[in-house]
C-alpha positions in Angstrom: 69.7 -7.7 12.1 67.9 -9.8 13.6 63.9 -9.2 14.7 61.8 -10.7 17.3 58.6 -12.2 15.8 55.3 -13.2 18.4 52.7 -14.5 16.9 49.6 -15.2 19.3 47.2 -18.0 18.7 43.5 -18.4 17.8 41.4 -19.7 20.7 38.6 -17.7 21.7 38.8 -17.0 25.8 41.6 -18.8 26.1 42.9 -15.5 23.7 43.7 -13.4 28.0 46.8 -15.8 28.0 48.5 -13.5 25.4 47.5 -10.7 27.7 49.9 -12.2 30.7 52.6 -13.2 28.0 53.2 -9.5 27.1 53.7 -8.6 30.2 55.8 -10.9 30.9 57.9 -10.6 27.6 57.2 -6.4 28.7 58.9 -6.8 32.1 62.0 -8.0 30.5 62.3 -5.5 28.1 62.1 -8.0 25.4 60.2 -6.0 23.0 58.8 -7.5 19.9 59.6 -6.2 16.5 56.8 -7.6 14.7 53.4 -9.1 15.9 50.9 -11.4 14.3 47.7 -12.5 15.1 44.9 -15.4 14.3 41.4 -14.4 15.8 41.7 -13.5 19.6 45.0 -13.4 19.0 44.8 -10.6 15.9 42.6 -8.4 18.7 45.1 -9.0 21.1 48.2 -8.0 19.0 46.9 -4.8 17.8 45.6 -3.6 21.0 48.8 -4.1 22.0 50.9 -2.2 19.2 47.8 1.0 19.5 48.1 1.4 23.3 52.3 0.4 24.1 50.9 -1.3 27.3 50.0 -4.9 28.6 48.2 -3.5 31.8 46.2 -1.3 29.0 44.9 -4.1 27.2 44.0 -6.0 30.1 42.1 -3.4 31.1 40.0 -3.1 28.4 39.2 -6.6 28.1 38.8 -7.4 30.9 36.0 -4.0 31.6 34.9 -3.8 28.2 31.1 -4.9 28.0 31.2 -7.5 25.8 28.0 -8.5 26.1 26.7 -5.4 24.5 28.3 -6.0 21.5 26.6 -9.3 21.4 23.5 -7.4 21.7 24.4 -5.0 19.3 23.0 -6.6 15.7 19.7 -8.7 14.3 20.5 -11.9 12.7 22.3 -12.2 9.4 23.4 -14.5 6.7 26.9 -14.3 7.4 26.4 -14.6 11.7 24.2 -12.8 14.3 26.5 -10.0 14.4 27.1 -8.0 11.7 29.8 -6.5 10.3 30.0 -3.1 10.5 28.7 -3.2 13.9 31.5 -5.4 15.3 34.0 -3.0 13.3 32.4 -0.2 15.3 32.9 -1.8 18.6 36.4 -2.7 18.0 37.3 1.2 16.4 36.6 2.5 20.3 39.5 0.7 21.2 41.7 2.0 18.2 39.9 5.4 17.0 40.3 4.4 13.2 43.7 3.5 13.0 45.2 2.2 10.0 47.4 -1.0 10.6 50.4 0.2 8.5 50.2 3.3 11.2 51.1 1.0 13.9 53.8 2.2 15.8 55.1 -2.1 16.1 54.0 -3.7 13.3 51.3 -6.1 13.0 49.7 -8.6 10.7 46.4 -9.7 11.1 45.8 -13.0 9.6 42.0 -14.4 8.0 40.5 -17.3 5.6 39.1 -16.7 2.3 35.8 -18.0 2.3 35.9 -19.3 -1.2 39.4 -20.6 -1.2 40.2 -21.6 2.0 44.1 -19.6 1.8 44.9 -18.0 4.7 44.9 -13.9 4.3 47.8 -11.9 5.9 47.0 -8.5 6.3 49.3 -5.2 6.8 47.0 -2.6 5.8 44.2 -0.8 6.0 41.6 -0.3 9.2 42.2 -2.2 12.1 39.1 -2.6 13.2 38.0 -4.1 10.2 41.4 -6.4 9.8 40.5 -7.1 13.6 36.5 -8.1 12.6 37.5 -10.5 9.9 40.5 -12.4 11.5 37.7 -12.8 14.6 34.5 -13.7 12.2 33.6 -17.3 13.7 31.3 -19.1 11.8 27.9 -18.4 12.4 28.4 -15.9 14.7 30.2 -12.8 13.1 29.8 -11.8 10.0 32.6 -11.8 7.2 34.0 -9.4 5.9 33.2 -8.4 2.3 36.2 -6.6 0.1 35.8 -6.2 -3.3 37.7 -9.2 -4.1 37.3 -11.8 -1.6 35.6 -12.6 1.8 37.5 -13.1 4.7 36.5 -14.8 7.8 38.3 -16.3 11.1 42.0 -17.0 10.9 41.7 -20.0 12.8 40.0 -21.0 10.3 43.5 -21.7 8.0 45.6 -20.7 10.5 46.2 -21.2 14.6 49.7 -19.9 15.3 50.5 -17.8 12.4 54.4 -18.4 12.7 55.2 -18.1 8.8 53.3 -14.5 8.9 55.7 -13.7 11.3 58.4 -14.9 9.1 57.3 -13.2 6.1 56.8 -10.1 7.7 60.6 -10.1 8.3 60.8 -12.1 12.1 64.2 -14.1 12.1 63.3 -15.2 15.5 60.0 -16.3 16.1 57.8 -17.0 19.8 54.5 -18.5 19.3 51.9 -18.5 21.9 49.9 -22.1 21.6 46.3 -21.8 23.1 45.6 -25.2 22.6 48.4 -27.2 24.1 46.5 -30.3 25.2 43.5 -32.3 24.5 42.1 -33.6 27.5 40.4 -36.6 28.2 37.4 -35.3 30.5 34.8 -35.0 28.1 32.1 -38.3 28.7 31.0 -39.6 25.2 27.6 -40.9 26.9 26.7 -37.8 28.9 27.4 -35.5 25.9 24.9 -33.5 23.7 25.0 -32.5 20.1 26.6 -29.1 20.9 29.1 -30.7 23.2 30.3 -33.1 20.8 30.1 -30.5 18.5 32.8 -28.5 20.1 35.2 -31.3 20.8 35.2 -31.7 17.1 36.7 -28.6 16.8 39.0 -28.7 19.5 40.6 -31.6 18.0 41.1 -29.7 14.9 42.4 -26.8 16.9 44.8 -28.7 18.3 46.6 -31.1 15.4 46.6 -27.7 13.2 48.1 -25.9 16.0 50.9 -28.5 16.8 51.3 -28.5 12.9 51.8 -24.4 12.9 54.1 -24.6 16.2 56.8 -27.0 14.6 57.8 -23.5 12.6 58.4 -21.8 16.2 61.9 -21.1 17.3 60.6 -20.6 21.0 57.3 -22.4 22.5 54.7 -20.5 25.0 52.0 -22.9 25.8 50.6 -22.1 28.8 47.8 -24.9 30.3 44.4 -23.7 29.9 42.2 -27.2 28.9 40.3 -26.2 31.3 39.1 -22.6 29.7 36.4 -23.0 26.7 37.9 -22.0 23.8 34.8 -20.4 21.8 34.1 -16.7 22.0 35.8 -14.5 23.9 32.5 -12.8 24.7 31.6 -15.4 26.8 34.2 -14.4 29.2 32.3 -12.0 31.5 33.9 -12.4 34.6 36.6 -10.4 36.0 38.1 -13.3 37.9 37.9 -15.6 35.1 39.8 -13.2 33.1 42.5 -12.6 35.5 43.2 -16.7 36.3 44.0 -16.6 31.9 46.0 -13.6 31.9 47.7 -15.0 34.7 48.6 -18.5 33.3 49.7 -16.8 30.6 52.3 -14.4 32.2 53.4 -17.9 34.6 54.4 -19.7 31.1 56.2 -17.0 30.0 58.0 -16.3 32.8 59.2 -20.0 33.3 61.0 -19.9 29.9 62.0 -16.3 29.8 65.6 -17.2 29.8 65.0 -19.4 26.6 63.7 -16.0 24.8 66.4 -13.9 25.3 
């Protein structure tokens, strides 16, 4: 039996485009049988499976007070946001559910701190898994278990296409948040922060290209004008809605290929 997999990529604030993609799929009765997500993709994937509605996920992402989450903790060795408090914030949206109990199976991708291996999480507390996958270095503390220290899934896998196949998907739609690497940044006018961000974007761009080679269908909205760092930095509703619309439009453009 054929199974449709939806692999939601990493990319910080650009991940709002995932909501538009899911909205387009829902409108065309293309419900995924399996969802995998890395970083922001993991958050959107879990929220969608739990609530069953792209509109509900949009409401959560646009109306939640992300800045409150950023202020909930002090500085720790692992990041300015503690694992415990980020988990508590995420748990407000999923009410203590375990991944294995979600209506649509969701695989959350994180990265092993010690081995750099990509780790696929399919069981256990959903909020903890989301926190691990979104634990970008210096910002969110990694998840510590008895066996591993887990942090941002995007450090090892930008778009978890292979993970979707490992979960049984026979046809995988990959959502690429890093389609382009524009030439809009002037080196002469850059400061160390801009240069560092540019370096990470370069790595993301090439990692994503490699991951997307495994996808059967690619949804790649043009999000070059959106900064990648931090979904919490995106607080204005008009910005969020614009990115959601870009994901929706691109998914609609190729919807017949998916069908």
